[in-house]
N, C-alpha and C positions, 0 to 999 in steps of 0.2 A: 258292527265292530270288527276290526281286523284281528285275526288270531294267527298264531304260529301254526304252520303246516309242514310236516316232514315229508317232502316229495320223494325222498329217497326210498320210502317204503311202498311207493305206488308204482305199479307196472302198467303198461299200455293196455293190458287185458283186464285190469281192475276197473272198477267203477270210478270214473274221474269226476263224478258229480260233486264231491266234497271240495274240488278246486274250481270247477267251471260251472257248477249248477246243473240242473237237469237238462235233458234234450229240449230243444225249442219246439214250440207248436208248429212252426213252419207253415206249409200250405194246408189250410183247413177247409175241407169240402163240406158244405151244408148238405146233409142227407135227410130228406123228408121221410119220416117213418111211414105215414099213410099218405100216399100221393094222389093228387087230383088229376083226373084224366079229362082234359078239355075236349077230346074228340067225342065222348059220349056224355059229358057233363056230370060225371059221378066220381066218387072216391073209390079207391081199391077196396077189395075185400081183404080180410085178414090173410087168407091163403095167398092172394096175389102179392100182397106186401111182403110176405115171407119169402116167396120165390124170387122177387126182385132183390131183396136184401141179400139172399144167399148167392145170387148170381153176380151182383155188382159190388156190394159193400165189402165182402170178405177180401177181395183182391184189389182194393183201391190202391193207387200209387201216391195218394196224398200222404202228408205227414200226420194229419189228424182227421179222423172221421167224426164229424160233428152232427149229432142228432138234435134237432130243434123242436122243443116243446112249447115255444113261446109264439112270437108273431107269425112265423111261417107255418104254424100248425093249427089246423081247424079241428080235426078229429083227435082231441087231446087224450081222452080216456082210452080210445082204441089204440092210439100211438103208444101210450104207456104199457098197455097189455102186450103189444108187439115187442117192445124193448125188454119187458120182463121175461118173455119167453125166449127171445132170440139172442140177446147180448151174452148170456152165459155160454152160448154155443160158439162164440168167436174163438179163433185159434189163440192159445195161450202165448205161443211164440209168434208175435206179429211185429212188423216194422213200423206200425203207426199207433198213435194214441187214440183213445176213444173219449170223446167229450160229450156232455149233455148240457144243452142250454135250457135253463129252467126259467120259470116265470118270476116276475118281480116279487120282492121280499114281502112275506106275510099276507100274500093274497091267497084265495082259496086254492087256486091252481098250484101255487108254490108249495103249499102243505102236501098236496097230492104228489108233487114231484119229489119231495123229500122222502115220502114213503116208498116210492119206486127206488130211489137211490140207495136207501137203506138195504133193500133186498138185493141189489146188484152191485154194491160198492166195490167188491173185490174184482169185478170185471171191467171197471172203467178207470180213467186216469184224471179227468178234469170235470169240474162243475163250472159252467159259465153262467154268471148271474146277470140277468137282464136288468137294465135301468138301475144299475148299482148306485146306491147313495142318494137317490132323488127324493125320497120321502123321509127316511130316518138317518141319513148321513152315513158315516163309516161304521156305525153300530150294526148296519146290515151285514157287513163283511165280518165284523167281530163275532156276531152271534152265529152266523153260518159257519165260521171257522171253528168255533167251540163245538158246535153240533157235529161237524164233519170229522174233527180229530177223534171224537169218541167212536165214530163209525169206522173210519179207515184213515189212519194218519198219513198214508201215502198219497191221498188225494190232494189236488191243488185247486185253487179258485181263480178263475179269470173274470174279474168284474168288467162289465161293458160300460164305458163312459159314453153316455148318450144324451147328456144334458149339461148346460153350463154350471148347474149346481154340483154335479159330479166332478166336472173339471176343476171347480174351485177347491174341492177337498181331495183332489187326486193324490196328493202326498199322504194324507191320512189313510186313504184306502190302500195305498201301497205299503204301509208300514207293517202289515200282518205277514207273518212268515209263510202263510198258506198262499199268498199272492206272489207268483213268479212272473206273471205277464198280465197286462190289461189290454182290453180291446177298445179301439176307437170306433164307436158306432156312428159313422159319418152321416147316415141318412136321418136318423132320429135327432142327432145333434144339430144338423143344419136346419131341420124343421123347427126345433126349439128356439134356434137363433133367428128364425124367419129369414134365413139365407137361401138364395136361389143358387144351387150348384148344378153343374152340368156333367154328363157322363164322361166328357173328354178332359175337362179342366178342374175337376173337384179337388185334386191335390193342391194346386195353386190357390184355389179359392178358399181352402181351409188351412192354408200353410201356417198361419200364425198360431192356430190351435194345436196343430201337429207339433210345432216347435215347443209350445208350452208343455204339452204332455210328455214329449221326449225328454225335455230337461228334467222334469220331476222324476221320470223313470230312471234316468242316469244317476241322479242323486241317491235314489233309493235302491239301486241295483235290480231294477225290474225291467222286463222287456215290454215292447209295445207291438200289438198286432194291428196291421193296417186295415184299410177299408175295403168294402165289397164293390166290385165293378158290376154294373147291371147290364152291360152290353153282352149280347150273345154272339158266339162264333160258330160257324158251320163245321170247322175242322179242328182236330187236335194235333198239336205238335208231335211229330214222331219221336219215339224214345231215343233214336240214334242222333238226334240233334242236341248236342250238349255243349258245343263250343259257340261262342258269340257269332262267329262267321257263318256257322251252320244255321243258326236261328235266323240271322238276317237274310240268308239266301232263301230259306223256307218262307219267310214273311214276304219277300219280294215275289216269289213264284206262286205260292199257294195261299198266303195270308190275305186277310181283308183288313179294312180300316179298324174294325173292332179288335182283331188280334193284335194289330200294331199298337193300338191305344193301351190295351191291357198289359202288353209286354213293357211298354214304356212306363206305365204306372208301377209295375212290379219292380222294375230296375230302379226307379226313383225311391221307392219305399225301402228296398234293400240298401241303397246307398245312404239312406238316412239312419241305418242301423236298426231297423225294425226287425223283430224276431219272428214275424209271420204275416200271413195275409189270408183273409177269408175269400173263398170263391163259391159261386152258386151253380156251377156247371162243370161236369167232368172235362169238357174241352179246355177249361181254364187251368187245369192242374199243371200239365207239363210246361206250358208257356210261362207260368209263374215260378215253377220249380227251378228252371234254368236261370231265371233272374235272381233267385235267392241263393242257390247252391253254387259254390265256387267250381269252375270247370277244371278238368284235369290240367290243362295248360296253365291256368291261373294259379293252381296249387303248386305246380312245378316251379313256376317263376318265383313265387314267394318263398318256397323252400330254398331256392338258389340264393336269394337275398340273405336269408338267415344263415346259411352255411358260410357265405362270404364274410358276414359280420363276425361269426364265431371264429373263423380262421384268422381274421385280422384282430381278434381280441377287442372288438369295438361294440359288442352287444350292449354293454352298460355305459359306454363312454367312448367317443371317437367317431370318426367318419370314414366312409369308404367311397370309392368310385365304382359304380355298377351300371353297366349298359348306358354310359353317357350321362349318368346322374350322380350327384353327390348326396349320399344317404347317411343319416345319423340315427340315434336311438329312437326318436319318434317314428321314423320311417320303418325301422325294424319292428316296432310295436304294431304298426299297421299290417306289416307282412304276417306277423303272428296272428293277428285278428282274422285274416283270411283263412288260415289253416284251422283255427279254433272254430270258425263259423262252419266249416265243413264237418267238424266233430258234432257241433250242436245240431246240425241238420241231418245227422246220420249218413253222411256221404263221404266220410274220410276212410281211406284204406288203412289197413293195419300198419303198413310201413310208415305212412305219414303220421299216424297216431303215435307211433313209437318215437318218431322224430320230434313231434310237438312236445311230448313228455320230456325228452332230453333237453329241449330248449327251456321248458318251464323249470327244470331242476337248476338251471344256471341263473334264474332270476329270483330276487327277493320277493316275498309275498306282496309287499306294497307295489312293486313294479308290475306283478301279475294283475293286481286290481286296477292299476292305471290302464293297462292294455286290454283288460276284459271286464268291463263295467256291468256285467250281468252276474247275479248271485250275491251272496251276503257274507263272504268270508272277510 
């Protein structure tokens, strides 16, 4: 329901979540708590897992660090013990979210997962529910939400849509206030549909279902997190490659077919308005981040469009000529979306955040909702 908001009382340094919703999940890296070592055919010891976590997980460049206790986890009890000991040690001031993917509703492992979460709830941000709604419908999310609010009301749920039964009730799953984003579990979903998908063309092969889920998400003010690419890449995109031309040059000189495919998928998912993408290897993080985060030049271009619109008093009605194009309010809204996307992915400078706030102050609340379909104001 749309409510009145007094934007004049909000500054750029304040928490803008009441207007724009919480920060997006962005690029989510799957992190195995206890890892299998194929070289010697054994799993890590607890001490080895702790050292790996302290060396790599604390300094991840992903937007979300995702600990998997479901399909990708064989040593479940040992993994829970590791998380119980180590998650409270993570830096309190961190630039990434911590999520835990739990087992399906009301299974034995699910109950064990909830016991763990109850003990570490103040140190995590997201509970990801595997195979959401497949057995008990949206009641799974309802009951988990009720339990979770009593534990820590700041936690959110990311249900994974992995079956046509879940897709059919997607709107019901999204109606709970604890659900800000849903995940499209493409591999389990395609298996349930008996669809053959390929590592290179899975977006096109599942496009109709992506569109259905996206439409339901827009109606409900919820984001969608894209699919996992299974291709492995030998190199990571350097941190200084942030503009499109830099990325393309690196792909031409150092990239391989897998890198080019993953980048193309991430660009497509970003263009579809998705709020995140899951990755399975650290080399995938940067190549997907540059596809999702607006680059500095892209931000400056869209800031210039909005400044021209404001100067011409055309922000809410009228048209302007800009760089050889005729632009009107829908185009101004798209320019604003690019800037707000930077905010949602924690990549917006203080200067641009201040400018975005000044633009928001010029818009009625219903216009903000038209331009930013994420959140529930």
